[in-house]
Backbone bond lengths (Angstrom), bond angles and torsions (degrees), N, CA, C in turn:
res aa  C-N    CA-C-N  psi(-1)  N-CA   C-N-CA  omega(-1)  CA-C   N-CA-C  phi
1 M - - - 1.460 - - 1.524 109.45 -
2 A 1.329 117.13 125.26 1.453 121.77 178.73 1.521 108.45 -126.18
3 I 1.324 115.49 101.78 1.461 120.58 178.60 1.519 107.44 -116.11
4 T 1.313 116.55 99.58 1.453 120.56 -178.29 1.523 112.45 -100.30
5 A 1.334 116.30 -25.85 1.453 120.49 -178.05 1.526 110.01 -157.06
6 I 1.326 115.40 147.99 1.458 120.94 172.32 1.526 106.36 -126.98
7 R 1.313 115.10 113.81 1.463 120.19 -177.22 1.526 110.27 -102.14
8 I 1.325 116.91 130.22 1.448 121.00 175.52 1.528 108.62 -62.93
9 G 1.323 116.07 127.15 1.457 120.89 -178.52 1.513 114.53 94.65
10 A 1.350 118.01 -7.20 1.467 120.76 179.96 1.529 110.41 -67.52
11 P 1.333 118.70 145.19 1.462 120.77 179.20 1.531 111.29 -71.24
12 V 1.325 115.61 148.47 1.466 122.39 179.07 1.530 108.16 -119.26
13 F 1.347 116.85 130.98 1.450 121.93 -177.82 1.526 110.41 -126.19
14 S 1.326 116.44 145.17 1.455 120.87 170.96 1.517 109.08 -74.12
15 S 1.337 117.29 172.76 1.466 120.78 -176.68 1.521 112.86 -64.58
16 D 1.354 116.76 -23.18 1.464 120.25 178.89 1.530 112.34 -96.97
17 G 1.346 116.30 13.07 1.461 120.21 172.59 1.510 116.18 90.05
18 T 1.334 118.60 6.94 1.465 120.99 179.04 1.524 110.46 -76.13
19 F 1.322 115.89 131.09 1.465 120.82 178.74 1.528 109.00 -74.52
20 L 1.340 116.31 124.90 1.460 121.48 -176.23 1.523 113.18 -108.52
21 G 1.320 116.69 -3.71 1.457 120.17 -179.12 1.518 110.61 129.32
22 N 1.299 115.36 -168.01 1.466 122.23 178.77 1.522 110.34 -117.73
23 V 1.314 116.08 152.61 1.461 120.15 178.72 1.528 109.10 -63.25
24 K 1.318 115.70 117.98 1.461 121.40 179.70 1.528 111.50 -93.56
25 A 1.344 115.66 -36.73 1.462 120.09 -176.07 1.514 109.71 -159.19
26 V 1.327 115.38 158.94 1.462 121.78 169.21 1.518 107.15 -115.95
27 L 1.333 116.61 143.96 1.456 122.24 -178.46 1.519 108.79 -108.31
28 Y 1.314 115.33 119.98 1.465 121.69 -175.14 1.517 109.68 -104.72
29 D 1.338 115.99 124.76 1.461 122.49 178.02 1.523 108.97 -95.40
30 E 1.331 116.47 109.90 1.468 120.22 -176.82 1.527 112.45 -64.10
31 A 1.342 116.76 -34.09 1.467 119.98 -176.47 1.523 111.65 -62.07
32 S 1.331 116.61 -43.19 1.469 120.48 -178.87 1.521 112.31 -95.75
33 A 1.345 116.81 -8.57 1.471 122.74 -176.69 1.528 111.09 58.78
34 K 1.342 115.92 35.95 1.460 121.01 -179.33 1.524 110.34 -129.37
35 I 1.331 114.56 158.39 1.455 120.20 168.16 1.526 106.40 -77.16
36 S 1.321 117.20 121.34 1.464 120.38 -175.41 1.522 113.11 -93.01
37 Q 1.332 116.67 -36.49 1.459 121.28 -175.99 1.525 109.27 -152.57
38 I 1.326 115.04 166.92 1.457 120.83 168.95 1.523 108.07 -125.88
39 V 1.306 115.80 159.81 1.466 121.97 175.37 1.521 107.52 -116.09
40 A 1.331 116.73 129.67 1.460 121.87 177.63 1.518 109.30 -122.02
41 D 1.326 117.59 137.25 1.466 119.52 174.06 1.516 110.46 -143.96
42 K 1.331 115.44 166.97 1.464 121.47 -175.15 1.522 112.65 -102.05
43 G 1.330 117.39 3.92 1.453 118.06 177.89 1.507 113.60 135.64
44 L 1.327 115.82 -157.15 1.457 124.36 -167.44 1.517 114.01 -56.15
45 F 1.321 118.96 -43.89 1.458 121.61 -173.03 1.526 112.97 -100.17
46 D 1.314 116.87 14.60 1.462 121.35 179.48 1.521 108.98 -105.25
47 R 1.336 117.31 127.78 1.462 121.26 179.20 1.527 111.43 -64.81
48 G 1.316 116.45 -30.80 1.459 120.85 -175.03 1.516 111.37 99.40
49 R 1.320 115.57 153.19 1.468 122.67 179.64 1.515 109.85 -118.44
50 I 1.334 116.20 143.43 1.461 122.35 -179.47 1.527 108.34 -95.90
51 I 1.316 116.77 124.64 1.469 122.04 -175.26 1.522 109.48 -119.87
52 D 1.332 116.71 120.52 1.465 121.48 176.15 1.526 109.52 -72.87
53 L 1.317 115.76 149.34 1.458 119.20 -179.38 1.525 113.10 -64.71
54 D 1.341 117.34 -26.16 1.473 118.52 -179.08 1.526 112.66 -75.09
55 T 1.343 117.68 -5.48 1.466 119.96 173.64 1.526 111.59 -99.66
56 I 1.333 116.83 8.44 1.462 121.02 178.91 1.527 109.95 -99.62
57 E 1.313 115.83 122.36 1.463 122.09 178.05 1.523 110.94 -79.91
58 N 1.322 114.84 -43.32 1.454 119.90 -177.83 1.518 109.39 -153.50
59 S 1.326 116.68 142.55 1.464 121.04 176.09 1.521 108.99 -149.77
60 D 1.327 115.19 125.79 1.453 120.63 173.81 1.528 107.75 -143.45
61 A 1.309 116.94 -169.21 1.462 119.65 -176.28 1.523 113.00 -63.53
62 D 1.358 116.76 -20.09 1.461 120.21 -177.47 1.525 113.19 -84.98
63 G 1.339 118.20 -24.56 1.458 119.32 -178.97 1.519 113.16 163.68
64 V 1.332 114.53 179.80 1.466 122.35 -176.56 1.528 108.82 -123.93
65 L 1.330 116.05 130.12 1.463 122.36 177.08 1.524 108.49 -116.82
66 L 1.356 116.61 127.49 1.458 121.05 -177.94 1.525 111.42 -93.09
67 T 1.322 115.89 163.83 1.466 122.06 176.18 1.520 111.48 -86.77
68 I 1.323 118.05 -9.70 1.464 122.31 -176.30 1.527 110.59 -107.14
69 G 1.331 115.48 152.43 1.454 120.91 -178.74 1.518 113.20 -85.40
70 R 1.335 115.51 -175.67 1.462 121.47 -176.47 1.523 111.91 -60.81
71 D 1.340 117.97 -43.48 1.467 120.56 -177.09 1.526 111.09 -64.08
72 A 1.324 116.26 -45.29 1.465 119.59 -179.63 1.528 111.47 -68.52
73 S 1.321 117.48 -31.80 1.464 120.17 -179.14 1.521 112.17 -67.05
74 S 1.334 116.99 -24.11 1.468 119.88 177.97 1.525 111.61 -69.07
75 D 1.338 116.90 -15.56 1.468 120.73 178.33 1.521 112.84 -91.52
76 L 1.338 117.99 -1.37 1.462 120.39 177.67 1.526 109.80 -62.47
77 A 1.317 116.38 141.19 1.465 120.98 -178.08 1.520 110.83 -62.99
78 Q 1.340 115.12 139.66 1.455 120.06 175.86 1.526 110.35 -84.92
79 V 1.319 114.75 155.42 1.463 119.76 174.81 1.523 108.92 -78.60
80 V 1.330 115.82 119.24 1.465 121.45 179.07 1.518 108.43 -130.88
81 S 1.323 116.27 132.86 1.460 120.91 175.28 1.521 107.59 -144.03
82 Q 1.341 117.11 108.08 1.453 121.54 -175.46 1.519 110.81 -133.62
83 A 1.317 115.43 146.86 1.460 121.76 178.37 1.523 109.82 -102.39
84 F 1.338 116.72 131.59 1.454 122.50 -179.32 1.526 108.76 -115.15
85 T 1.326 117.12 129.48 1.454 121.32 176.57 1.528 109.10 -125.53
86 P 1.339 119.35 105.65 1.459 120.85 175.10 1.526 110.24 -64.49
87 V 1.332 116.71 133.65 1.465 121.98 178.75 1.523 108.33 -102.63
88 P 1.341 118.10 108.26 1.464 120.84 -170.72 1.516 115.00 -73.22
89 G 1.329 118.90 -17.87 1.464 120.77 -178.15 1.507 109.27 -166.95
90 S 1.328 116.70 -163.10 1.453 120.21 -179.60 1.528 110.28 -68.65
91 R 1.308 116.26 132.51 1.456 121.33 178.53 1.519 109.42 -136.90
92 E 1.319 116.66 148.32 1.448 120.90 170.87 1.523 108.15 -92.99
93 V 1.326 115.50 125.43 1.456 121.23 -174.19 1.524 109.78 -120.15
94 P 1.355 119.57 127.57 1.468 121.36 177.37 1.523 110.75 -62.99
95 V 1.309 117.53 139.61 1.461 122.72 176.60 1.517 108.64 -135.35
96 R 1.335 115.58 167.06 1.454 120.10 -178.30 1.520 111.65 -71.69
97 S 1.350 117.96 -37.99 1.454 121.60 -170.96 1.521 113.48 -79.44
98 S 1.337 119.05 -18.38 1.457 121.26 -179.81 1.516 108.44 -155.91
99 E 1.312 116.07 -179.89 1.459 119.10 -176.85 1.517 112.55 -66.46
100 S 1.325 116.87 -41.80 1.464 119.81 179.55 1.518 109.15 -165.27
101 V 1.327 115.10 164.91 1.457 121.55 175.24 1.518 107.44 -138.98
102 E 1.324 116.51 145.15 1.458 119.31 -179.34 1.523 109.96 -83.16
103 L 1.314 116.22 128.87 1.463 122.04 -179.66 1.516 108.59 -110.02
104 Q 1.316 117.33 115.94 1.453 121.67 177.41 1.519 108.36 -80.50
105 G 1.316 116.45 119.09 1.450 120.89 -169.24 1.506 115.33 -82.63
106 A 1.315 117.60 -79.75 1.464 123.81 -175.70 1.525 111.17 59.15
107 G 1.346 116.77 28.23 1.460 120.29 174.93 1.503 115.19 79.28
108 V 1.342 117.85 7.79 1.451 119.72 -179.75 1.522 109.44 -73.81
109 P 1.337 119.04 130.08 1.470 119.98 -177.29 1.520 112.61 -65.43
110 W 1.299 116.00 137.30 1.464 123.44 167.56 1.512 105.74 -93.18
111 I 1.321 118.33 129.13 1.458 121.50 -169.85 1.520 110.24 -119.38
112 A 1.325 116.04 126.51 1.463 120.95 173.96 1.514 108.45 -94.56
113 T 1.325 117.63 112.49 1.459 119.71 -177.16 1.515 110.43 -76.65
114 G 1.334 114.64 160.80 1.448 119.91 179.39 1.519 111.05 85.21
115 S 1.306 115.95 -158.53 1.453 121.11 -176.22 1.511 111.15 -71.08
116 A 1.322 115.86 127.42 1.463 119.33 178.28 1.512 111.08 -68.15
117 D 1.333 117.41 -25.01 1.459 120.74 179.04 1.523 111.27 -69.57
118 V 1.338 115.48 -36.32 1.457 119.98 -177.37 1.520 110.93 -85.60
119 G 1.352 117.48 -34.94 1.454 120.74 -179.06 1.507 112.04 78.64
120 D 1.331 116.37 57.32 1.451 120.28 -179.19 1.524 110.92 -72.49
121 L 1.327 116.05 -172.03 1.449 120.10 -173.23 1.522 112.43 -59.93
122 P 1.349 117.41 139.62 1.448 120.24 177.69 1.520 111.45 -72.79
123 S 1.323 115.69 161.58 1.454 120.24 -178.98 1.516 109.77 -149.79
124 I 1.324 117.05 149.74 1.463 121.97 174.16 1.525 109.23 -122.18
125 G 1.308 115.11 39.96 1.455 120.36 178.70 1.507 113.47 98.20
126 G 1.312 117.88 0.90 1.447 123.08 179.11 1.511 108.82 -164.46
127 P 1.345 117.91 -170.77 1.464 119.57 177.70 1.530 110.40 -57.27
128 S 1.316 116.73 132.81 1.455 120.55 -171.29 1.518 111.93 -110.75
129 L 1.343 116.20 147.64 1.457 122.07 173.69 1.521 111.99 -80.10
130 F 1.319 115.67 -24.76 1.456 120.01 -169.19 1.516 111.02 -79.45
131 M 1.320 116.13 121.37 1.459 120.75 -175.06 1.524 113.03 -101.16
132 V 1.324 117.21 -15.35 1.455 121.19 176.52 1.509 108.84 -136.73
133 E 1.326 116.88 160.69 1.454 120.86 -179.49 1.521 110.08 -67.77
134 P 1.355 118.90 139.66 1.463 121.13 178.03 1.526 111.44 -54.01
135 I 1.340 114.80 140.87 1.455 121.21 -179.47 1.520 109.13 -92.02
136 G 1.301 117.27 134.86 1.457 120.20 179.03 1.510 110.75 143.03
137 N 1.324 115.97 -163.85 1.462 121.59 -176.82 1.521 109.59 -86.31
138 F 1.323 115.69 76.21 1.461 121.35 -179.29 1.526 109.71 -110.31
139 V 1.302 116.27 144.71 1.460 122.03 175.31 1.523 107.66 -110.44
140 T 1.318 116.08 122.75 1.465 121.28 -177.26 1.521 110.21 -104.34
141 E 1.323 115.99 131.23 1.454 121.94 175.56 1.519 108.61 -112.63
142 V 1.325 116.32 148.40 1.460 121.01 -179.38 1.525 109.32 -112.01
143 Y 1.326 115.25 128.69 1.467 120.59 172.66 1.525 107.78 -105.67
144 S 1.316 117.39 130.48 1.457 121.03 179.90 1.519 109.57 -144.63
145 T 1.327 115.37 144.15 1.469 120.19 174.79 1.526 111.34 -83.75
146 L 1.329 117.62 -4.63 1.459 121.77 175.87 1.525 109.52 -92.00
147 D 1.321 117.11 141.26 1.461 121.91 178.65 1.529 109.12 -65.33
148 S 1.328 116.59 125.58 1.462 120.76 -177.00 1.528 112.45 -65.69
149 N 1.336 117.45 -17.82 1.467 120.92 179.44 1.529 112.95 -85.06
150 D 1.325 116.39 -12.30 1.459 119.79 -179.38 1.525 110.76 -84.12
151 I 1.316 116.17 146.63 1.451 122.46 174.17 1.523 107.98 -97.35
152 R 1.318 115.95 124.81 1.468 121.05 -179.26 1.525 109.12 -90.67
153 L 1.324 115.99 117.26 1.461 122.43 -179.80 1.527 108.47 -112.89
154 D 1.333 116.49 127.48 1.461 119.34 -179.00 1.522 109.98 -140.33
155 G 1.328 115.99 -169.72 1.452 120.43 -176.96 1.521 114.02 -67.47
156 G 1.319 116.32 -12.27 1.455 120.29 177.54 1.513 113.22 -96.89
157 T 1.335 117.20 3.53 1.465 121.21 179.55 1.520 110.04 -77.81
158 D 1.326 116.39 115.87 1.461 121.40 -179.26 1.526 110.75 -78.24
159 V 1.325 115.66 145.76 1.461 122.01 174.31 1.527 106.76 -109.48
160 I 1.343 115.94 116.30 1.456 122.35 -170.74 1.530 110.30 -113.74
161 A 1.335 116.81 128.80 1.457 122.39 179.16 1.522 110.61 -77.40
162 S 1.332 116.43 169.99 1.463 121.54 -177.19 1.528 112.36 -65.97
163 D 1.344 116.84 -23.17 1.464 120.12 178.59 1.523 112.49 -89.01
164 G 1.331 116.26 7.78 1.462 121.16 178.15 1.512 114.32 88.35
165 G 1.313 117.26 -5.72 1.454 120.55 179.50 1.518 111.83 -75.17
166 K 1.308 115.96 143.45 1.467 120.84 178.14 1.519 109.40 -86.09
167 I 1.343 115.85 119.04 1.463 121.18 177.84 1.530 109.68 -72.93
168 G 1.327 115.99 -41.64 1.453 121.42 -178.20 1.518 109.58 162.02
169 E 1.323 116.58 -153.81 1.459 122.44 -179.10 1.519 110.39 -122.97
170 L 1.320 115.38 146.84 1.466 120.96 -177.89 1.521 111.67 -57.89
171 S 1.326 115.79 133.81 1.459 121.48 178.23 1.526 111.89 -117.75
172 T 1.351 116.16 -49.65 1.459 121.05 -172.97 1.522 109.61 -144.15
173 V 1.336 115.54 143.49 1.459 121.91 172.36 1.522 107.49 -108.63
174 L 1.331 117.38 122.19 1.468 122.84 178.22 1.529 108.36 -97.51
175 L 1.336 116.95 130.21 1.460 122.18 -172.12 1.520 111.76 -112.49
176 D 1.348 115.11 152.86 1.459 119.72 172.83 1.524 109.20 -88.02
177 A 1.326 117.34 -173.97 1.466 121.33 -175.63 1.520 113.11 -65.97
178 D 1.331 117.66 -20.99 1.461 121.70 -179.58 1.524 113.01 -95.27
179 G 1.316 116.83 5.26 1.451 119.84 179.01 1.516 114.15 83.86
180 R 1.317 116.92 13.20 1.466 120.68 178.52 1.532 109.53 -95.34
181 P 1.312 117.09 138.98 1.473 119.03 176.79 1.518 110.83 -61.86
182 E 1.328 116.95 135.40 1.468 120.34 174.73 1.525 111.77 -118.90
183 R 1.326 115.98 -22.29 1.455 122.07 174.64 1.520 108.78 -151.76
184 I 1.325 116.07 157.95 1.457 120.25 167.03 1.520 107.84 -124.18
185 V 1.318 115.58 154.20 1.454 121.48 175.41 1.525 107.25 -111.46
186 V 1.323 115.46 132.10 1.457 121.89 -174.60 1.528 109.49 -114.91
187 D 1.344 116.12 133.85 1.467 120.44 173.28 1.516 108.80 -83.76
188 Q 1.334 116.24 127.88 1.459 121.55 -178.79 1.517 108.96 -121.26
189 G 1.345 115.97 135.29 1.460 120.69 179.09 1.510 112.09 93.45
190 F 1.329 116.28 168.77 1.457 121.85 -177.60 1.531 112.02 -114.63
191 I 1.305 116.95 -52.15 1.466 120.17 -179.56 1.528 109.89 -89.82
192 F 1.326 116.52 -56.04 1.468 121.14 177.58 1.526 107.68 -98.81
193 R 1.313 115.99 85.53 1.454 120.73 -175.05 1.526 110.74 -80.80
194 R 1.331 115.30 143.87 1.453 120.67 174.07 1.524 108.59 -137.43
195 K 1.327 114.51 162.33 1.455 121.28 -177.91 1.527 110.11 -97.22
196 V 1.320 115.52 136.55 1.459 121.76 175.33 1.524 107.86 -120.06
197 I 1.325 117.29 128.83 1.463 121.95 -179.57 1.522 109.67 -93.26
198 V 1.340 115.28 132.10 1.465 120.97 179.49 1.526 108.40 -123.90
199 P 1.343 119.52 111.90 1.467 121.13 177.44 1.528 111.20 -72.30
200 L 1.310 115.67 158.53 1.460 121.23 -175.40 1.526 111.80 -59.91
201 E 1.333 117.42 -34.37 1.471 119.36 -176.18 1.528 112.65 -68.63
202 W 1.318 118.08 -12.46 1.462 120.67 175.18 1.532 112.41 -84.11
203 I 1.331 116.74 -13.77 1.468 120.67 -173.84 1.528 109.86 -92.77
204 V 1.335 115.64 125.43 1.470 120.36 -179.66 1.520 112.62 -109.95
205 G 1.311 118.30 -11.04 1.458 119.64 179.88 1.514 111.14 -176.85
206 A 1.325 114.62 160.49 1.461 119.18 179.97 1.518 109.72 -150.89
207 S 1.321 114.96 148.87 1.458 122.49 173.07 1.523 106.96 -139.36
208 N 1.331 117.09 -178.41 1.461 119.48 178.70 1.524 112.04 -62.48
209 A 1.331 117.14 -26.79 1.463 120.65 -174.12 1.516 113.63 -95.17
210 R 1.368 117.78 -31.07 1.455 118.23 -173.47 1.519 112.81 -154.07
211 I 1.325 114.34 157.50 1.459 123.21 172.10 1.522 106.53 -113.17
212 R 1.333 117.02 127.50 1.464 121.68 -175.05 1.535 110.12 -103.71
213 L 1.332 115.68 137.25 1.465 121.83 -178.38 1.523 111.06 -109.31
214 N 1.337 114.83 160.19 1.466 120.04 176.95 1.529 111.81 -104.26
215 V 1.338 116.12 13.26 1.462 121.25 177.01 1.524 109.34 -123.59
216 S 1.310 116.30 156.50 1.460 120.92 -179.11 1.528 110.77 -79.31
217 S 1.311 115.63 165.63 1.471 120.72 176.37 1.522 110.54 -59.50
218 E 1.337 116.45 -41.18 1.460 121.66 -179.44 1.527 111.29 -63.88
219 Y 1.328 116.69 -41.16 1.467 120.65 -179.93 1.531 110.04 -65.95
220 A 1.322 116.66 -44.44 1.471 120.46 -179.92 1.514 110.87 -59.98
221 E 1.323 116.28 -42.51 1.462 120.89 -179.75 1.532 110.82 -65.39
222 A 1.332 116.12 -41.44 1.468 120.48 -175.21 1.518 112.96 -68.17
223 H 1.329 118.76 -22.63 1.462 121.95 -175.23 1.521 114.18 -103.85
224 Q 1.329 117.99 11.51 1.458 120.72 -178.99 1.522 112.96 -66.61
225 D 1.304 118.08 -38.16 1.469 120.67 -177.41 1.526 111.72 -61.58
226 E 1.332 116.96 -43.36 1.459 118.69 -179.17 1.522 111.64 -72.40
227 L 1.332 117.87 -29.59 1.463 120.61 176.48 1.519 110.77 -70.43
228 D 1.341 116.41 -40.25 1.460 120.60 176.52 1.529 110.56 -61.62
229 A 1.322 115.77 -39.60 1.470 119.93 179.59 1.505 112.18 -68.19
230 G 1.357 115.34 -31.06 1.465 118.37 -179.14 1.489 112.68 -79.48
């Protein structure tokens, strides 16, 4: 297994050459300080598949090759994130077609389909009338096939300097021989894009939305030549 880099947007192929999608995100496990999994999807209507690093034969800036074939890849877990709200009794719920409708609860879960972070349309196993979450004393639980302890890093993850300036957005994670990140590559600019290298020692924290640095934008810019040389 040779995993030197994982680039957001890189193509992913099964061992027999079947295209499985593009890298959508990398999942970082803070406890082990390693990339634990990647997410690959084929676009807008694809939930995405979760791929463990031990099923990757090779990964570099050009793409990802798996150790499993097309048939086995169809068994990879899909990305699912849904919010469940048990309805304890009768409730009036706002809907688009009228002011409200009475929902008989009896503990049946109310389910918001799609991303639980975004809060897409609710569902009860089919097309739903309910356009907003019921108002009242409801407790919402989230079910996800992604480990809640992992940090999801994708092309929308901002890299922020210590002075609050935005360096750019995450492009590539460069790994050492043990699968630990040692550098990241950041896309900077919109029309005339360039790559900025950020070593691990500059990173002080990360979340799903951003990676925080302990150096200023000016310092990062001034040290690019020596990083490129290294």
